[in-house]
ROSE-4610 file (N, C-alpha, C; in Angstrom, 1 decimal, always signed):
// ROSE-4610
residu = [M/M/M/R/R/R/F/F/F/R/R/R/D/D/D/Q/Q/Q/D/D/D/I/I/I/V/V/V/F/F/F/A/A/A/A/A/A/V/V/V/P/P/P/Q/Q/Q/G/G/G/Q/Q/Q/S/S/S/K/K/K/G/G/G/Q/Q/Q/N/N/N/L/L/L/E/E/E/I/I/I/P/P/P/T/T/T/A/A/A/N/N/N/P/P/P/A/A/A/N/N/N/Y/Y/Y/F/F/F/H/H/H/V/V/V/I/I/I/S/S/S/N/N/N/S/S/S/A/A/A/D/D/D/L/L/L/P/P/P/R/R/R/L/L/L/A/A/A/V/V/V/D/D/D/G/G/G/K/K/K/L/L/L/F/F/F/L/L/L/P/P/P/A/A/A/S/S/S/D/D/D/H/H/H/R/R/R/K/K/K/R/R/R/N/N/N/G/G/G/K/K/K/L/L/L/P/P/P/L/L/L/V/V/V/M/M/M/V/V/V/V/V/V/P/P/P/G/G/G/S/S/S/L/L/L/G/G/G/V/V/V/A/A/A/P/P/P/S/S/S/H/H/H/V/V/V/K/K/K/H/H/H/A/A/A/E/E/E/T/T/T/V/V/V/V/V/V/S/S/S/D/D/D/G/G/G/F/F/F/A/A/A/A/A/A/F/F/F/V/V/V/L/L/L/D/D/D/S/S/S/F/F/F/G/G/G/A/A/A/R/R/R/D/D/D/V/V/V/T/T/T/S/S/S/T/T/T/V/V/V/A/A/A/N/N/N/Q/Q/Q/T/T/T/Q/Q/Q/F/F/F/S/S/S/F/F/F/A/A/A/A/A/A/S/S/S/A/A/A/Y/Y/Y/D/D/D/V/V/V/L/L/L/A/A/A/A/A/A/W/W/W/Q/Q/Q/V/V/V/L/L/L/S/S/S/V/V/V/H/H/H/P/P/P/E/E/E/I/I/I/D/D/D/A/A/A/S/S/S/R/R/R/I/I/I/G/G/G/A/A/A/Q/Q/Q/G/G/G/H/H/H/S/S/S/R/R/R/G/G/G/G/G/G/S/S/S/A/A/A/V/V/V/L/L/L/T/T/T/A/A/A/A/A/A/T/T/T/R/R/R/R/R/R/F/F/F/A/A/A/D/D/D/A/A/A/V/V/V/V/V/V/G/G/G/A/A/A/G/G/G/A/A/A/G/G/G/F/F/F/R/R/R/S/S/S/V/V/V/L/L/L/A/A/A/A/A/A/Y/Y/Y/P/P/P/G/G/G/A/A/A/A/A/A/I/I/I/S/S/S/S/S/S/S/S/S/I/I/I/P/P/P/P/P/P/W/W/W/M/M/M/R/R/R/P/P/P/K/K/K/S/S/S/A/A/A/S/S/S/S/S/S/W/W/W/A/A/A/T/T/T/R/R/R/T/T/T/N/N/N/G/G/G/A/A/A/R/R/R/R/R/R/C/C/C/R/R/R/Y/Y/Y/R/R/R/V/V/V/I/I/I/A/A/A/R/R/R/R/R/R/S/S/S/A/A/A/S/S/S/P/P/P/A/A/A/A/A/A/G/G/G/Y/Y/Y/R/R/R/C/C/C/G/G/G]
num = [1/1/1/2/2/2/3/3/3/4/4/4/5/5/5/6/6/6/7/7/7/8/8/8/9/9/9/10/10/10/11/11/11/12/12/12/13/13/13/14/14/14/15/15/15/16/16/16/17/17/17/18/18/18/19/19/19/20/20/20/21/21/21/22/22/22/23/23/23/24/24/24/25/25/25/26/26/26/27/27/27/28/28/28/29/29/29/30/30/30/31/31/31/32/32/32/33/33/33/34/34/34/35/35/35/36/36/36/37/37/37/38/38/38/39/39/39/40/40/40/41/41/41/42/42/42/43/43/43/44/44/44/45/45/45/46/46/46/47/47/47/48/48/48/49/49/49/50/50/50/51/51/51/52/52/52/53/53/53/54/54/54/55/55/55/56/56/56/57/57/57/58/58/58/59/59/59/60/60/60/61/61/61/62/62/62/63/63/63/64/64/64/65/65/65/66/66/66/67/67/67/68/68/68/69/69/69/70/70/70/71/71/71/72/72/72/73/73/73/74/74/74/75/75/75/76/76/76/77/77/77/78/78/78/79/79/79/80/80/80/81/81/81/82/82/82/83/83/83/84/84/84/85/85/85/86/86/86/87/87/87/88/88/88/89/89/89/90/90/90/91/91/91/92/92/92/93/93/93/94/94/94/95/95/95/96/96/96/97/97/97/98/98/98/99/99/99/100/100/100/101/101/101/102/102/102/103/103/103/104/104/104/105/105/105/106/106/106/107/107/107/108/108/108/109/109/109/110/110/110/111/111/111/112/112/112/113/113/113/114/114/114/115/115/115/116/116/116/117/117/117/118/118/118/119/119/119/120/120/120/121/121/121/122/122/122/123/123/123/124/124/124/125/125/125/126/126/126/127/127/127/128/128/128/129/129/129/130/130/130/131/131/131/132/132/132/133/133/133/134/134/134/135/135/135/136/136/136/137/137/137/138/138/138/139/139/139/140/140/140/141/141/141/142/142/142/143/143/143/144/144/144/145/145/145/146/146/146/147/147/147/148/148/148/149/149/149/150/150/150/151/151/151/152/152/152/153/153/153/154/154/154/155/155/155/156/156/156/157/157/157/158/158/158/159/159/159/160/160/160/161/161/161/162/162/162/163/163/163/164/164/164/165/165/165/166/166/166/167/167/167/168/168/168/169/169/169/170/170/170/171/171/171/172/172/172/173/173/173/174/174/174/175/175/175/176/176/176/177/177/177/178/178/178/179/179/179/180/180/180/181/181/181/182/182/182/183/183/183/184/184/184/185/185/185/186/186/186/187/187/187/188/188/188/189/189/189/190/190/190/191/191/191/192/192/192/193/193/193/194/194/194/195/195/195/196/196/196/197/197/197/198/198/198/199/199/199/200/200/200/201/201/201/202/202/202/203/203/203/204/204/204/205/205/205/206/206/206/207/207/207/208/208/208/209/209/209/210/210/210/211/211/211/212/212/212/213/213/213/214/214/214/215/215/215/216/216/216/217/217/217/218/218/218/219/219/219/220/220/220/221/221/221/222/222/222/223/223/223/224/224/224/225/225/225/226/226/226/227/227/227/228/228/228/229/229/229/230/230/230/231/231/231/232/232/232]
x = [+176.2/+177.5/+177.1/+177.9/+177.8/+178.1/+177.4/+177.7/+179.1/+179.8/+181.2/+182.1/+181.7/+182.5/+182.2/+181.3/+181.0/+181.9/+182.4/+183.2/+182.3/+182.1/+181.2/+181.9/+181.7/+182.4/+181.3/+181.2/+180.3/+181.1/+180.8/+181.7/+181.1/+179.9/+179.2/+179.2/+179.9/+179.9/+180.8/+180.4/+181.2/+182.7/+183.5/+185.0/+185.7/+185.1/+185.9/+185.0/+185.7/+185.0/+185.0/+184.1/+184.0/+183.9/+184.9/+185.0/+184.6/+183.7/+183.3/+184.4/+184.5/+185.5/+184.8/+185.2/+184.6/+185.0/+184.1/+184.3/+183.7/+184.4/+183.9/+183.3/+182.1/+181.4/+181.2/+181.9/+181.7/+180.3/+179.5/+178.1/+177.7/+176.4/+175.8/+174.5/+174.1/+172.8/+171.9/+171.4/+170.4/+169.1/+168.5/+167.2/+166.1/+166.2/+165.1/+165.6/+164.7/+165.1/+165.6/+164.8/+165.1/+166.5/+166.9/+168.2/+169.3/+169.1/+170.1/+170.0/+168.9/+168.7/+169.2/+168.9/+169.2/+170.6/+171.2/+172.5/+173.3/+173.6/+174.3/+175.7/+176.3/+177.7/+177.7/+176.6/+176.6/+175.7/+176.1/+175.3/+176.2/+175.6/+176.3/+176.9/+178.2/+178.9/+179.1/+179.2/+179.5/+180.0/+180.4/+180.8/+180.0/+179.4/+178.7/+179.6/+179.1/+180.0/+179.2/+179.8/+179.2/+180.2/+179.8/+180.7/+180.6/+181.8/+181.9/+182.2/+181.5/+181.8/+182.1/+183.2/+183.6/+183.5/+183.0/+182.9/+184.2/+184.3/+185.6/+185.5/+184.4/+184.2/+184.4/+184.9/+185.1/+184.3/+183.3/+182.6/+181.7/+181.5/+180.7/+181.6/+182.9/+183.8/+183.8/+183.9/+184.2/+185.4/+186.3/+187.5/+188.1/+188.0/+188.6/+187.9/+186.6/+185.8/+184.5/+184.0/+182.7/+181.5/+180.3/+179.1/+178.8/+178.1/+177.8/+176.3/+175.8/+174.5/+174.6/+174.1/+174.1/+172.8/+172.9/+171.8/+171.5/+170.3/+170.0/+168.9/+169.2/+168.2/+167.1/+166.0/+164.9/+165.1/+163.9/+163.9/+164.5/+164.8/+165.5/+167.0/+167.5/+168.9/+169.3/+170.6/+171.1/+170.6/+169.9/+169.4/+170.0/+169.9/+170.5/+169.9/+168.6/+168.0/+168.8/+169.3/+170.0/+171.4/+172.0/+173.2/+173.0/+171.9/+171.6/+171.3/+170.7/+170.5/+171.9/+172.8/+174.1/+174.8/+174.7/+175.3/+174.7/+173.4/+172.8/+173.4/+173.6/+174.1/+175.6/+176.3/+177.7/+177.9/+177.0/+177.0/+176.8/+176.1/+175.8/+176.9/+178.0/+179.1/+179.1/+178.1/+178.1/+178.9/+179.5/+179.9/+178.7/+178.8/+177.7/+178.2/+177.4/+177.8/+176.6/+176.7/+175.6/+175.8/+174.9/+175.1/+174.5/+175.2/+174.7/+174.6/+173.4/+173.2/+173.0/+172.8/+172.3/+173.4/+174.5/+175.5/+176.2/+176.6/+177.4/+176.5/+175.2/+174.3/+173.7/+174.2/+173.8/+172.3/+171.8/+170.4/+170.3/+169.3/+169.2/+167.9/+166.9/+165.6/+164.9/+164.3/+163.4/+162.0/+161.6/+160.2/+159.3/+159.6/+158.7/+158.9/+160.0/+160.3/+161.2/+160.6/+161.3/+162.0/+161.9/+162.6/+163.9/+164.5/+165.8/+166.9/+166.7/+167.4/+166.5/+166.7/+165.7/+165.7/+164.6/+164.6/+165.6/+165.7/+166.7/+168.1/+168.4/+169.7/+169.9/+168.9/+169.0/+169.4/+168.7/+169.0/+170.3/+170.8/+172.1/+173.2/+173.0/+173.9/+174.1/+172.9/+173.0/+173.9/+173.7/+174.5/+176.0/+176.2/+177.5/+178.3/+177.5/+178.1/+178.5/+177.6/+177.8/+179.1/+179.4/+180.6/+181.8/+181.8/+183.0/+183.2/+182.1/+182.2/+182.5/+182.1/+182.4/+183.8/+184.7/+186.1/+186.9/+186.2/+186.9/+187.5/+188.8/+189.5/+188.9/+188.1/+187.4/+186.1/+185.5/+184.1/+183.9/+183.0/+182.6/+181.6/+182.0/+181.1/+179.8/+179.9/+178.7/+177.7/+178.1/+177.2/+177.0/+176.6/+176.2/+174.7/+174.1/+172.6/+172.4/+171.2/+170.9/+169.5/+169.5/+168.3/+167.9/+166.8/+166.4/+165.1/+165.1/+164.0/+163.3/+161.9/+161.1/+161.7/+162.1/+162.7/+163.9/+164.7/+165.7/+165.2/+164.0/+163.4/+163.1/+162.5/+162.3/+163.6/+164.7/+166.0/+166.5/+166.4/+167.0/+166.2/+164.9/+164.1/+164.4/+164.5/+164.9/+166.3/+167.2/+168.6/+168.6/+167.5/+167.4/+166.8/+166.2/+165.6/+166.7/+166.6/+167.7/+168.1/+167.1/+167.3/+168.1/+167.7/+168.4/+169.8/+169.9/+171.2/+172.2/+171.7/+172.6/+173.2/+172.4/+172.9/+174.0/+173.9/+174.9/+176.1/+175.9/+177.0/+177.4/+176.6/+176.9/+176.0/+175.9/+174.9/+175.2/+174.1/+174.2/+174.8/+175.4/+176.1/+175.1/+175.4/+174.6/+174.3/+173.2/+173.0/+172.6/+173.0/+172.5/+171.0/+170.7/+169.3/+169.1/+167.8/+167.4/+166.2/+166.1/+165.0/+164.5/+163.3/+162.7/+161.7/+162.0/+161.1/+160.3/+159.0/+158.0/+158.5/+158.7/+159.1/+158.1/+158.6/+157.7/+156.8/+155.7/+154.8/+155.5/+156.7/+157.4/+157.6/+157.6/+157.8/+156.7/+155.5/+154.5/+154.2/+154.5/+154.1/+155.3/+156.5/+157.7/+158.4/+158.3/+159.0/+158.2/+158.7/+158.0/+157.5/+156.4/+155.8/+156.8/+157.7/+158.6/+159.7/+159.8/+160.8/+160.1/+158.8/+158.1/+158.1/+158.1/+157.9/+156.5/+156.3/+155.1/+154.0/+154.4/+153.5/+154.1/+153.2/+153.7/+154.7/+154.5/+155.4/+156.8/+157.0/+158.3/+159.2/+158.6/+159.5/+160.1/+159.5/+160.0/+161.0/+161.2/+162.1/+162.9/+164.2/+165.0/+166.0/+166.5/+167.5/+168.9/+169.7/+171.1/+171.9/+172.4/+173.1/+172.1/+172.5/+171.6/+170.8/+170.9/+170.2/+169.1/+168.0/+166.9/+166.9/+166.9/+167.0/+165.6/+165.2/+163.9/+164.2/+163.4/+163.6/+162.2/+162.0/+160.7/+160.5/+159.3/+158.9/+157.9/+158.3/+157.5/+157.1/+155.9/+155.4/+155.5/+156.4/+156.6/+158.1/+158.4/+159.8/+160.2/+161.3/+161.7/+162.6/+162.4/+163.3/+164.5/+164.5/+165.6/+166.1/+166.9/+167.3/+168.1/+168.6/+169.3/+168.4/+167.1/+166.1/+165.8/+165.6/+165.2/+166.3/+167.6/+168.7/+169.0/+168.2/+168.3/+168.3/+169.1/+169.0/+168.9/+168.2/+168.1/+167.4]
y = [+100.4/+100.2/+100.3/+101.0/+101.1/+99.8/+99.6/+98.4/+98.2/+99.3/+99.2/+98.7/+98.9/+98.5/+97.1/+96.4/+95.0/+94.1/+93.0/+92.0/+90.9/+90.7/+89.7/+88.7/+87.5/+86.4/+85.4/+85.0/+83.9/+82.6/+81.8/+80.6/+79.4/+79.5/+78.2/+78.2/+79.2/+79.2/+78.1/+77.5/+76.4/+76.8/+75.9/+76.0/+77.0/+77.5/+78.4/+79.5/+80.4/+81.5/+82.8/+83.7/+85.0/+86.1/+86.9/+88.0/+89.3/+90.0/+91.3/+92.3/+93.0/+94.1/+95.4/+96.4/+97.7/+98.4/+99.0/+99.9/+101.3/+102.3/+103.7/+104.1/+104.7/+105.1/+106.6/+107.3/+108.7/+109.0/+109.7/+109.9/+111.4/+111.6/+113.0/+112.9/+114.1/+114.3/+115.2/+114.8/+115.6/+115.8/+117.0/+117.2/+116.5/+116.2/+115.6/+115.1/+114.4/+113.9/+115.0/+116.1/+117.2/+117.7/+117.8/+118.2/+117.4/+116.1/+115.2/+115.4/+115.4/+115.5/+116.8/+117.9/+119.2/+119.7/+119.2/+119.8/+118.8/+117.7/+116.6/+117.0/+117.9/+118.3/+119.2/+119.8/+120.7/+120.2/+119.1/+118.4/+118.4/+118.5/+118.3/+116.9/+116.8/+115.5/+114.9/+113.6/+112.9/+111.5/+110.7/+109.3/+108.3/+107.3/+106.3/+105.0/+103.9/+102.7/+101.4/+100.3/+99.0/+98.0/+96.7/+95.6/+94.7/+94.4/+93.5/+92.1/+91.1/+89.7/+89.0/+88.3/+87.5/+86.0/+85.3/+83.8/+83.2/+82.0/+81.2/+80.5/+80.1/+79.4/+80.4/+79.9/+80.7/+80.2/+79.4/+78.7/+79.7/+80.9/+81.9/+83.0/+82.8/+83.8/+83.7/+84.9/+85.0/+85.9/+85.4/+86.2/+86.7/+85.8/+86.1/+87.0/+87.3/+88.3/+87.7/+88.2/+87.7/+88.6/+88.0/+88.8/+89.2/+90.2/+90.8/+91.1/+90.9/+91.4/+92.4/+93.6/+94.6/+94.5/+94.4/+94.4/+95.7/+96.3/+97.7/+97.6/+97.9/+97.8/+98.8/+98.6/+99.5/+100.5/+100.9/+102.1/+101.9/+100.6/+100.3/+100.2/+100.4/+100.3/+98.8/+98.5/+97.1/+96.3/+95.2/+94.2/+92.9/+92.0/+90.6/+89.9/+90.3/+89.6/+90.0/+91.3/+91.7/+91.0/+90.8/+90.1/+88.7/+88.1/+86.7/+86.6/+87.6/+87.6/+87.6/+88.4/+88.5/+87.1/+86.5/+85.2/+84.1/+84.2/+83.3/+83.4/+84.6/+84.8/+84.4/+84.7/+84.4/+82.8/+82.2/+80.7/+80.1/+80.9/+80.4/+80.9/+81.5/+81.9/+83.3/+84.1/+85.5/+86.3/+87.4/+88.4/+89.1/+89.7/+90.5/+91.8/+92.8/+94.1/+94.6/+94.8/+95.3/+96.8/+97.6/+99.0/+99.6/+100.5/+101.2/+102.7/+103.1/+104.6/+105.3/+104.6/+105.2/+105.7/+104.9/+105.1/+106.5/+106.8/+108.0/+109.2/+109.1/+110.2/+110.3/+109.4/+109.4/+109.2/+108.3/+107.9/+106.4/+106.1/+104.7/+104.1/+105.0/+104.5/+105.7/+105.4/+106.5/+106.1/+105.1/+104.6/+105.7/+106.4/+107.5/+108.8/+109.0/+110.2/+109.9/+109.8/+109.5/+110.7/+111.9/+113.1/+113.3/+112.4/+112.6/+112.6/+111.9/+112.1/+111.6/+112.2/+112.0/+110.7/+110.3/+109.1/+109.2/+110.4/+110.6/+110.3/+110.7/+110.4/+108.9/+108.1/+106.7/+106.1/+106.6/+106.1/+106.5/+107.7/+108.2/+107.3/+106.9/+106.0/+104.7/+104.2/+102.9/+103.0/+104.1/+104.2/+104.6/+105.3/+105.7/+104.4/+103.5/+102.2/+101.4/+101.4/+100.8/+101.3/+102.6/+103.2/+102.6/+102.5/+101.9/+100.5/+99.7/+98.3/+97.9/+98.8/+98.5/+98.5/+99.2/+99.2/+98.4/+97.6/+96.7/+95.6/+95.2/+94.2/+92.8/+92.5/+91.2/+91.1/+92.3/+92.3/+92.6/+91.9/+92.1/+93.2/+94.3/+95.5/+95.2/+94.3/+94.0/+93.1/+92.6/+91.6/+92.0/+93.3/+93.8/+94.0/+93.4/+93.5/+94.1/+94.6/+95.2/+94.6/+94.3/+93.7/+94.7/+95.4/+96.4/+96.0/+96.4/+96.0/+97.3/+97.4/+98.5/+99.8/+100.7/+101.9/+101.6/+100.6/+100.2/+99.7/+99.1/+98.6/+99.8/+100.9/+102.1/+102.7/+102.6/+103.1/+102.4/+101.1/+100.3/+100.5/+100.7/+101.0/+102.3/+103.3/+104.7/+104.6/+103.9/+103.7/+103.1/+102.3/+101.6/+102.5/+103.7/+104.5/+105.2/+105.2/+105.7/+107.2/+108.0/+109.4/+109.7/+109.1/+109.3/+108.7/+107.5/+106.8/+107.6/+108.1/+108.8/+110.0/+110.7/+111.9/+111.6/+110.3/+110.0/+109.2/+108.2/+107.4/+107.5/+108.3/+108.4/+107.6/+108.1/+107.5/+106.0/+105.2/+103.8/+102.9/+103.5/+102.8/+102.4/+101.4/+101.0/+99.6/+99.2/+97.8/+96.9/+95.7/+94.6/+94.3/+94.3/+94.0/+94.5/+94.6/+95.0/+94.1/+93.9/+93.2/+94.0/+94.4/+95.3/+94.4/+94.2/+93.5/+94.5/+94.4/+95.3/+96.7/+97.4/+98.8/+99.7/+100.8/+101.8/+102.5/+103.2/+103.9/+105.1/+105.4/+106.6/+106.3/+105.1/+104.8/+105.5/+105.6/+106.2/+107.7/+108.0/+109.4/+110.3/+109.8/+110.8/+111.0/+110.0/+110.2/+111.1/+112.2/+113.2/+112.5/+113.1/+112.5/+112.4/+113.3/+113.3/+112.3/+111.6/+110.6/+109.2/+109.1/+107.8/+107.1/+105.8/+105.0/+105.3/+105.0/+105.3/+104.2/+103.1/+102.0/+101.2/+100.5/+99.7/+98.7/+98.1/+97.1/+97.6/+98.9/+99.5/+99.3/+99.2/+98.9/+97.6/+96.6/+95.3/+94.9/+95.8/+95.4/+96.6/+96.4/+97.4/+96.7/+97.5/+97.0/+97.2/+96.1/+96.3/+95.8/+96.8/+96.4/+95.7/+94.6/+93.8/+92.8/+92.7/+91.8/+92.5/+91.8/+92.4/+91.8/+92.7/+92.3/+92.5/+91.4/+91.5/+91.4/+92.1/+92.0/+92.1/+91.4/+91.3/+92.3/+92.9/+93.7/+92.8/+92.4/+91.5/+92.2/+91.7/+92.3/+91.4/+90.5/+89.6/+89.3/+88.8/+88.4/+87.2/+87.2/+86.1/+85.1/+83.9/+82.9/+82.7/+83.2/+83.0/+84.3/+85.0/+86.4/+86.4/+85.3/+85.3/+85.1/+84.8/+84.7/+86.0/+86.0/+87.2/+87.9/+87.5/+88.1/+87.3/+87.7/+86.9/+87.9/+87.7/+88.4/+87.4/+87.7/+86.8/+87.4]
z = [+119.9/+119.1/+117.6/+116.9/+115.5/+114.8/+113.6/+112.9/+112.5/+112.2/+111.8/+112.9/+114.1/+115.3/+115.8/+115.1/+115.4/+114.6/+115.3/+114.6/+114.2/+112.9/+112.4/+111.5/+111.8/+111.1/+110.7/+109.5/+109.1/+109.1/+110.1/+110.4/+109.6/+109.2/+108.7/+107.1/+106.5/+105.0/+104.5/+103.3/+102.7/+102.5/+102.7/+102.5/+103.3/+104.4/+105.2/+105.8/+106.5/+107.2/+106.3/+106.6/+105.9/+107.0/+107.1/+108.1/+107.4/+108.1/+107.5/+107.5/+106.3/+106.2/+106.0/+106.9/+106.8/+105.5/+104.9/+103.7/+104.0/+103.7/+103.8/+102.5/+102.5/+101.3/+101.3/+100.5/+100.3/+99.6/+100.3/+99.8/+100.0/+100.0/+100.1/+100.9/+101.3/+102.0/+101.2/+100.1/+99.4/+100.1/+99.9/+100.6/+100.0/+98.7/+98.0/+96.6/+95.8/+94.6/+93.6/+93.6/+92.6/+92.9/+94.1/+94.5/+93.8/+93.7/+93.0/+91.5/+91.0/+89.5/+89.0/+89.7/+89.2/+89.5/+90.6/+90.9/+91.8/+91.2/+92.0/+92.4/+91.8/+92.1/+93.4/+93.8/+94.9/+96.0/+96.6/+97.6/+98.9/+100.1/+101.3/+101.4/+101.7/+101.6/+103.0/+103.1/+104.3/+103.8/+104.8/+104.5/+105.4/+104.8/+105.6/+105.4/+105.9/+105.8/+105.7/+105.6/+105.6/+105.7/+105.7/+105.8/+104.5/+104.0/+102.8/+103.3/+102.8/+103.1/+101.8/+101.8/+100.6/+100.8/+99.9/+100.1/+100.0/+100.7/+100.6/+99.3/+98.8/+97.5/+96.4/+95.3/+94.1/+92.9/+93.1/+92.0/+91.2/+91.8/+91.0/+90.4/+90.5/+89.9/+88.4/+87.8/+86.3/+86.1/+85.4/+85.2/+86.5/+87.5/+88.8/+89.7/+89.3/+90.2/+90.5/+91.6/+92.2/+91.9/+91.8/+91.8/+93.3/+93.4/+94.8/+94.9/+96.1/+96.5/+97.7/+97.4/+98.5/+99.3/+100.6/+101.5/+102.1/+101.8/+102.3/+103.3/+104.6/+105.6/+105.5/+106.4/+106.5/+107.6/+108.1/+109.0/+110.4/+110.7/+112.0/+111.9/+110.7/+110.5/+110.4/+110.5/+110.3/+111.5/+111.2/+112.2/+111.9/+112.9/+112.7/+111.5/+111.1/+109.9/+108.6/+108.6/+107.4/+107.3/+108.4/+108.5/+108.0/+108.5/+108.1/+106.6/+106.0/+104.5/+103.8/+104.4/+103.8/+103.9/+105.1/+105.3/+104.3/+104.0/+103.1/+101.7/+101.2/+99.8/+99.8/+100.8/+100.9/+100.9/+101.6/+101.6/+100.2/+99.3/+98.0/+97.0/+97.5/+96.6/+96.2/+96.6/+96.3/+97.3/+96.9/+97.9/+98.4/+99.6/+100.1/+100.8/+100.7/+101.3/+102.1/+103.4/+104.2/+104.4/+103.9/+103.9/+105.2/+105.9/+107.1/+106.8/+106.5/+106.2/+107.5/+108.6/+109.9/+110.8/+111.0/+112.0/+111.8/+110.6/+110.4/+110.6/+110.4/+110.6/+112.0/+112.9/+114.3/+114.4/+113.6/+113.6/+114.0/+114.9/+115.2/+114.6/+114.4/+113.8/+113.1/+112.0/+111.3/+111.4/+112.2/+112.2/+112.6/+113.6/+114.1/+113.4/+112.7/+112.0/+110.8/+109.6/+108.4/+107.8/+108.4/+107.9/+108.4/+109.3/+109.8/+108.7/+107.7/+106.4/+105.3/+104.2/+103.1/+102.4/+101.8/+101.0/+99.8/+99.3/+98.3/+98.8/+100.0/+100.6/+100.7/+101.1/+101.2/+99.8/+98.8/+97.4/+96.9/+97.3/+96.9/+97.6/+98.9/+99.5/+98.8/+98.3/+97.6/+96.4/+95.6/+94.4/+94.7/+95.8/+96.2/+96.6/+97.3/+97.6/+96.3/+95.4/+94.1/+93.5/+93.5/+93.0/+93.6/+95.0/+95.7/+95.4/+95.4/+95.1/+93.7/+92.8/+91.3/+91.0/+91.8/+91.5/+92.5/+93.3/+94.2/+93.4/+93.7/+92.8/+92.9/+93.9/+94.0/+93.4/+93.0/+92.6/+91.1/+90.5/+89.1/+89.0/+88.5/+88.5/+87.6/+86.7/+85.9/+86.5/+87.7/+88.4/+89.9/+90.0/+91.4/+91.4/+92.4/+92.6/+94.0/+94.2/+95.5/+96.0/+97.3/+98.0/+99.1/+99.0/+99.9/+100.7/+102.0/+102.8/+103.3/+103.1/+103.6/+103.0/+103.9/+103.4/+102.4/+102.7/+101.8/+100.5/+100.5/+99.3/+98.4/+99.0/+98.2/+97.7/+98.5/+98.1/+96.9/+96.8/+95.7/+94.4/+94.6/+93.4/+92.8/+93.7/+93.2/+92.5/+93.1/+92.6/+91.2/+90.9/+89.6/+88.6/+88.9/+87.9/+87.2/+85.9/+85.1/+85.3/+85.5/+85.6/+86.9/+88.0/+89.3/+89.2/+88.7/+88.7/+87.8/+86.6/+85.7/+86.4/+87.3/+88.0/+89.0/+89.5/+90.6/+90.1/+89.3/+88.8/+87.4/+86.6/+85.2/+84.3/+83.1/+82.1/+81.9/+82.1/+81.9/+82.9/+84.0/+85.0/+86.1/+86.9/+88.0/+88.1/+88.8/+89.2/+88.1/+88.2/+87.3/+87.6/+88.8/+89.2/+90.7/+91.0/+92.4/+92.8/+94.1/+94.7/+95.8/+95.8/+96.8/+97.6/+98.9/+99.8/+100.6/+100.5/+101.1/+101.2/+100.0/+99.9/+100.5/+101.0/+101.6/+100.6/+101.2/+100.3/+99.7/+100.1/+99.5/+98.0/+97.6/+96.1/+95.3/+95.8/+95.0/+95.4/+96.6/+97.1/+97.1/+97.2/+97.4/+96.0/+95.1/+93.9/+93.0/+92.5/+91.7/+90.4/+89.9/+88.7/+87.5/+87.4/+86.2/+86.3/+87.5/+87.7/+87.7/+87.8/+87.9/+86.6/+86.6/+85.3/+84.8/+83.5/+82.8/+83.2/+83.7/+84.1/+85.2/+85.9/+87.1/+86.6/+85.4/+85.0/+84.7/+84.6/+84.3/+85.5/+86.7/+87.9/+87.8/+87.1/+87.1/+86.1/+85.1/+84.0/+83.6/+83.3/+82.7/+81.8/+80.9/+79.9/+80.4/+80.4/+80.7/+79.5/+78.7/+77.5/+76.6/+76.1/+75.2/+75.9/+77.2/+78.0/+78.8/+79.1/+79.8/+81.2/+82.1/+83.5/+84.2/+84.9/+85.6/+87.1/+87.9/+89.3/+89.9/+91.0/+91.6/+92.8/+92.9/+94.0/+94.8/+96.1/+96.8/+98.1/+98.7/+99.8/+101.1/+101.1/+102.2/+102.3/+103.5/+103.7/+102.8/+102.2/+101.3/+102.0/+102.0/+102.6/+101.8/+100.5/+99.6/+99.1/+99.8/+99.4/+98.0/+97.6/+96.3/+95.2/+95.4/+94.4/+93.7/+92.4/+91.7/+91.0/+91.2/+90.5/+89.2/+88.2/+86.9/+85.8/+84.8/+83.5/+82.4/+81.3/+80.2/+79.1]
């Protein structure tokens, strides 16, 4: 059963329930990173989807809008652990969006074959989802973060690179912060030299307006998925 066809309700969140709402994400199927950077207007198109969960509590709202954490799964697609991460951040007053890049492509796992769709396509999906969520009436576009796992960790880091993001969502637009949990080796081997940061520390810091945003790259599962989303 595809993730979009599952009925998921977080019943244990403070002050009420949170029922998953399906959102369609218009995206693309680039063959590689250069395909996006050089000709983003001429890419094969498709739509993926995911579920949006809104907290019952409004204590994190600013100007009537919520911050959001996007959960981006790894090579096995959406698993119960990813849904649990979403439930954790919703319980803390964040909105959450669980992205499913697999179902619409008729892929169940890329563990044995990572070429079923490109790593560039995974990163493109993340930014395409940001575009949809950034105009949602309940969501604060300036406070959207992404949490990626394994292949999804590689995707959120690529989505945070300025050159890639500018080609997809426009100059200066994109995520407030990202958290990559055990990202794949594709981070070093698949990203071409002209897109890589000049030093390892560049992965951990980027400037967002006048504020400096830091995000952690970790090599183990985190018990606190909301940790790491800080700017100062």
